[in-house]
C-alpha positions, 0 to 999 in steps of 0.5 A, a space after each residue: 781831664 788829661 791822662 798822663 802819658 809820660 810813663 815808660 813801660 816795656 813793649 806791650 804784647 799788642 805793639 809786638 804783634 803789630 811789629 812782627 805780625 801774628 806768629 804761632 802762639 807762645 804759651 810757656 807754662 810753669 814746669 810740672 806734671 800738668 799739660 794743656 790737655 783735657 786728658 792731663 787735667 783729669 789728674 786734678 783733684 780739688 784741694 780740701 781747703 776749698 771743699 771745707 771752706 764753703 763760704 767766700 767773700 768777693 770784692 767785685 770792685 773797681 773804677 766802674 763803681 765810681 758813677 754808682 750806676 752798677 755793672 757794665 757802665 764802661 760799655 753801656 756809656 757808649 750805647 747812645 740812648 741807654 741810661 748809662 749813656 745819658 748819665 755819663 753825658 750829663 755828669 762827665 761829658 760826651 764820650 767822644 772826648 770824655 770817655 772811660 779813660 777819664 772815669 778811671 782817675 776818679 776812682 780814689 778808694 780814699 776810705 778803703 781799709 782792707 785790714 778792717 774789712 778782712 777781719 770783718 769778713 772773716 768774722 762774718 764766716 768767710 773762709 776765703 777771699 777773692 779780689 777783682 783782678 780786672 773786669 771787662 773794662 781792661 783796667 788792672 787792679 794789680 801792679 802790671 808791667 805789661 799794661 799801664 792802665 792799672 791801679 798803681 799808675 791811676 786812681 788809688 795808686 796802690 797795688 789793690 790785688 797785693 794789698 788785699 792778698 796781704 790782708 787775707 793772708 794775715 787773717 789766714 784766709 786763702 786768696 783768690 783773684 778774678 779775671 774778666 779780661 777774656 771778654 774785654 776785647 769784643 766787649 769794648 768795641 762799642 767804644 769805637 762807635 759814635 752817636 747815630 743821631 743828634 749833634 754828635 752824630 758820626 763823631 767817633 767815641 774816644 775808643 776809636 782814637 788809636 792813642 787809647 787802644 792800649 785801653 779800648 783795644 784795636 778794632 775787631 775784625 768783622 764777625 768777631 763779636 762773640 764773648 771770646 774773640 777769635 783773634 790770636 793776637 788778643 788770645 796771646 795778650 790775654 795769656 801773657 797778662 793773666 800769666 803775669 797775674 799768676 806769676 806775681 801773686 800765686 793765687 789760691 784761686 783763679 776765676 774766669 768770667 766765662 767758659 775756658 777762655 777761647 776754647 782751645 789750648 790758650 785757656 788750657 795752658 793757663 789752667 795747667 800753668 796755674 796748677 803747676 805754679 801752685 805745686 812749685 810754690 806749695 812744697 809740691 802740693 797742688 792747692 790752687 782752684 780754677 773756676 770757670 763756667 764750663 762743666 769739667 768732670 773735676 778738671 776744675 771747679 765749675 761756677 754758676 753765676 747767680 744760680 745753683 746746681 739742681 742737685 748733688 754734684 760729685 765734684 765740688 762746684 761754686 755759686 758766685 752771686 752778689 747781695 746787690 748789683 755787681 758794682 755799686 748801684 745807688 738804685 738797687 736794694 740789698 738782698 736780706 740776710 735770709 737770702 744769703 743764709 738760705 742760698 748758703 745752706 742749699 748750696 752746701 747741701 749739694 757739694 757747693 761753695 758760695 762766693 758772695 760779692 759784698 758790694 763796696 762803695 767807690 771809696 772802699 767803704 760799706 753802706 751801714 746796712 751791709 755792715 749790719 748784715 755782716 755782723 748778723 751773718 757773724 752771729 748766725 755762723 757762730 751758732 750754725 757754722 758747725 753744720 756748714 764748714 768741713 761738711 759733705 753732702 748726705 745721700 740726698 740734699 734735702 726735702 720740702 716743697 721748694 727746689 732750686 732749679 739748676 742753672 745760672 741766673 736762677 737764685 731767688 727762691 722763697 724757702 720755708 721751714 718745711 724746706 730742709 737741707 742735709 749735711 754730714 760730718 763724720 757720723 753726724 747728720 745735720 738737718 737744717 730747716 730754712 726757717 723756724 717751724 710753726 707749732 714748736 715741732 720739726 718733722 723730717 720725712 727722710 728719717 722715718 723708721 723703716 722695716 729694717 730694724 738696723 736702719 735709721 737708729 737715732 740716738 740723740 737729737 740736738 739743736 745748734 745754739 741750744 744746750 741739751 738734747 731734744 725729745 723726738 718721736 720716730 714713726 714709719 712716716 717721719 721723725 718729729 722733733 720737739 723744739 724749745 719754746 723760745 725761738 732761736 732764729 727766724 732764719 734756720 733751725 739746725 738739728 744735730 743728729 747722731 745715730 747709726 745707719 742713717 739713710 733716706 727712708 723715703 724719696 724726698 718730696 721736692 717739687 717746685 
């Protein structure tokens, strides 16, 4: 398979560097109040749309879906002996001649219907949408003038980011885009290696061919092997290319897969540029959100990959996770709907948002079971969304035997109806049990009667999805609510509680 090379493009950042050598970083940012310093970024305040949205859907999608072998295929296919290397060798040929560049054109997205999908996502309860911009494979899903390896020139021959954005805006959803480019420069260095045994031992993979360094990057300096490169050329290239993404699409949200890229003024300059760009294009109002995996004290929104915060964070935060593998994987089973719902409720009770990757097939369609899950999610949010959207945390996030310990890659917890999470909206308190209680009664220790006659005065208890108030008894040990005889849901039991001076009566029982 041959890649067309007769297209005309502006001089790339790499070519410029190779021509004139490394200069001081050029980091122009959109004029505005934010400067690329930690001190300046303390003036950031997370916009209310994000705090109210609570639930977003992500299309973590691109040519790495083609083999249907899951995440990081573009790197692992160059690791001799790995399952993805063996798969690639059997189906596509040896990576010395048939490498990642030859998979890219196979991504056609021929069944992709973004308008239908976006309507389905919104109905399922998503209040914002995020598109992949570029993964570590250095393939751009937007119409780039800086990088020829993009979805307009190869594969779908469509501006995937732009098409997603128009579909999201039509549904009234804020639009975000994710960039994983920062890690690409070192991540892709395996493509420069070769087999160490067998008939192709010592034969360089196609990434070693300088004709393709615009995709695989030039060789890294010795010792430059961290998540983010130390090379100023690559740092400048990252800034220019991600700034192009911001300049072209003015996203409501930008996600970086890692901490602040390169840990210096380069990453901070991009954040300041995003914020100033948002002010410029939103009538002087800052509406943009920046996500990365570094604590910020409110300078941006911290993200936890496949994990959660252990408790209430005073600053809004986000979990990013997936119902399956990150890219389509024919070997994986999807998480059940209960997993998504319980994650969402726990996260929202702690001042967070859930960004959920709904896995797309290579052709842009959804598996039938995913379609079913989204319709079921729509049914759940139609009843229980009142306790989720536009809410804020209570004084404690919950009670019960199961605590989701904080940190990345900690997300599979076995919740029960004894696990209760709280949210508030105005003077209303919501108590959401993560299951339907046995015996027809739901007990809440935190809302017990206290010696203070003015505290925890409950006037009314209702069940979302059920008409009429419920009978309840408030003792010095707990609140006991009698539920309807007919179970409404196996997933949750959400109470709407009104009263005065509602405060936790006792420390919550939260042990793992």
